[in-house]
C-alpha positions as CSV (number, residue, x, y, z in Angstrom):
1,M,85.5,104.0,122.5
2,R,87.8,104.7,125.1
3,L,88.6,101.6,126.2
4,I,89.8,100.4,122.5
5,T,92.2,103.4,123.2
6,A,93.1,102.3,126.6
7,V,94.1,99.2,125.8
8,A,96.0,100.6,122.4
9,A,98.2,103.2,124.2
10,C,98.9,100.6,127.3
11,L,100.2,97.6,124.7
12,L,102.2,100.5,122.5
13,A,104.3,101.0,125.8
14,C,104.8,97.6,126.8
15,A,108.2,95.8,126.3
16,P,110.6,97.1,124.3
17,A,112.4,95.2,120.9
18,S,114.6,93.4,123.6
19,A,112.2,91.3,124.8
20,A,112.6,87.7,125.2
21,P,111.5,85.5,123.0
22,A,109.6,83.5,124.8
23,D,107.7,86.3,125.9
24,A,104.2,86.9,124.2
25,S,105.2,90.8,123.9
26,R,108.5,90.2,121.8
27,P,109.0,91.7,118.4
28,V,108.1,90.0,115.3
29,T,110.8,87.3,114.3
30,D,113.2,88.5,111.3
31,D,111.0,87.2,108.4
32,D,108.1,89.6,109.5
33,D,110.2,92.3,109.9
34,G,109.2,93.8,106.6
35,P,106.4,96.3,104.9
36,F,102.9,95.2,104.5
37,L,100.4,96.2,102.0
38,I,96.9,95.4,103.3
39,A,93.5,95.4,102.0
40,S,90.3,95.2,103.9
41,A,86.6,95.1,103.5
42,G,84.0,94.8,106.5
43,R,81.2,96.6,107.8
44,L,80.6,100.0,109.9
45,V,78.7,98.4,113.0
46,L,76.2,100.0,115.0
47,V,75.1,102.2,112.1
48,D,71.1,101.7,111.4
49,H,70.0,104.2,109.4
50,V,72.9,103.3,106.7
51,D,70.8,101.0,104.2
52,D,74.7,99.1,103.7
53,P,77.3,100.0,105.6
54,Y,80.0,98.8,103.7
55,L,83.8,99.7,104.4
56,I,86.9,99.3,102.3
57,G,90.7,100.0,102.8
58,L,93.8,99.7,101.8
59,H,96.9,100.7,103.9
60,Y,100.5,100.6,103.8
61,R,102.1,99.3,107.1
62,G,105.9,99.8,107.4
63,S,108.9,97.7,108.9
64,P,109.2,98.4,112.8
65,R,111.1,101.5,114.0
66,T,111.9,102.5,117.3
67,A,113.1,100.4,120.7
68,W,109.1,99.2,120.7
69,A,109.0,97.7,117.4
70,L,106.2,100.1,116.4
71,R,105.4,100.4,112.4
72,P,104.4,103.5,111.2
73,G,101.5,103.4,108.2
74,L,99.7,105.2,106.0
75,G,95.8,104.4,104.7
76,A,92.6,105.1,103.1
77,D,89.3,103.8,103.9
78,A,86.1,104.7,101.8
79,G,82.8,103.4,102.7
80,A,78.8,104.2,102.6
81,D,77.2,107.8,102.9
82,D,80.8,109.1,100.8
83,L,82.6,108.5,103.4
84,L,86.7,108.8,102.9
85,F,89.6,108.5,105.8
86,V,92.5,109.0,105.1
87,Y,95.1,108.9,107.7
88,A,98.1,107.7,109.4
89,D,99.2,105.8,112.1
90,V,101.6,103.6,113.9
91,A,101.0,99.7,115.1
92,R,102.5,97.6,117.8
93,D,102.4,93.7,116.5
94,F,102.8,91.5,119.4
95,S,103.4,87.5,117.9
96,L,101.5,84.7,119.7
97,P,101.9,80.5,119.3
98,R,101.2,78.5,116.1
99,R,102.0,82.1,113.9
100,W,99.0,84.3,115.0
101,F,99.6,88.1,116.0
102,V,97.9,90.7,117.7
103,T,98.0,94.0,116.2
104,V,97.0,97.7,117.9
105,S,97.5,100.6,115.9
106,V,96.4,104.6,116.8
107,G,96.3,107.4,114.3
108,G,94.7,110.5,113.3
109,G,93.9,111.7,109.8
110,W,91.2,113.2,107.7
111,C,87.6,112.4,107.0
112,A,85.4,113.1,104.4
113,N,81.9,112.1,105.0
114,G,77.8,112.6,104.6
115,E,75.6,113.2,107.1
116,R,74.8,109.9,108.6
117,V,78.1,107.5,109.5
118,G,78.6,109.7,112.5
119,A,82.6,110.6,112.2
120,D,81.9,114.2,110.5
121,F,84.9,116.3,112.1
122,D,87.3,116.9,109.4
123,L,90.3,115.5,112.3
124,E,89.6,112.3,113.0
125,F,91.6,109.7,115.7
126,R,91.5,105.6,114.7
127,S,92.4,103.8,117.0
128,G,91.9,99.4,116.5
129,I,93.0,95.8,117.5
130,A,93.5,93.2,114.9
131,V,94.3,89.1,115.3
132,A,96.0,87.6,112.4
133,R,97.6,84.5,111.4
134,R,100.7,84.2,109.4
135,L,99.9,82.3,106.8
136,A,102.9,79.8,104.6
137,S,103.1,82.7,101.6
138,G,104.0,85.1,104.3
139,A,100.6,87.0,104.3
140,R,98.7,87.5,106.7
141,L,95.2,87.1,106.8
142,G,93.0,88.2,110.3
143,L,90.1,90.3,111.5
144,A,90.4,94.0,112.6
145,G,88.2,96.4,114.7
146,Y,88.6,99.9,114.9
147,H,86.6,103.2,116.6
148,V,87.1,106.4,114.9
149,S,86.0,109.6,116.4
150,N,87.4,113.0,116.8
151,G,88.4,112.5,120.5
152,G,86.0,115.3,121.9
153,L,87.8,118.1,119.9
154,D,84.1,118.9,118.6
155,R,80.4,118.4,120.0
156,P,78.9,116.5,119.8
157,N,81.6,113.6,119.1
158,Y,79.9,111.3,116.9
159,G,81.8,108.4,116.1
160,A,81.7,105.1,113.8
161,E,83.0,101.6,114.9
162,A,84.1,99.1,112.2
163,L,84.6,95.6,111.8
164,V,86.6,94.5,108.6
165,L,88.3,91.2,107.4
166,F,92.1,91.9,106.4
167,L,94.8,90.2,103.8
168,A,98.2,91.8,104.4
169,L,100.9,91.1,101.8
170,P,104.6,91.0,102.7
171,V,106.0,93.9,100.4
172,R,109.3,92.2,99.2
173,R,112.2,94.7,99.2
């Protein structure tokens, strides 16, 4: 899905970490700068030929780095049709009013898959967008959508989209 990739690239290149506090593109506040452990569960969407296209994942997202407050991450998703996707990514949080956040991410990794879900090349790319609300505990609860494909490295360029509910727990130092 080139639209998600284009939006993610545009947002990642936005305002540096020194943006004014009233700006929605500013980095997250100090109490949110730590790393997160993210658990997710959802469905592969637009996959009609798999009876139960479930997807579960576990992801570690580090503290913000660089002038753009990029967060490095490592994760793994497992799902229907023996899907296993192990990946690394970078993400950028954008804080919104009332403890809401939008996060965009791009990355890539190794994919092992059956023949039915879609993504069937060893090297796959992942781009996504998430909306979450920070809870009183510091955890974030949200909804994320992302696209996984080989980026045109192989033909046909099958891909898959996912919609997941996630809980991001802060990792205390």
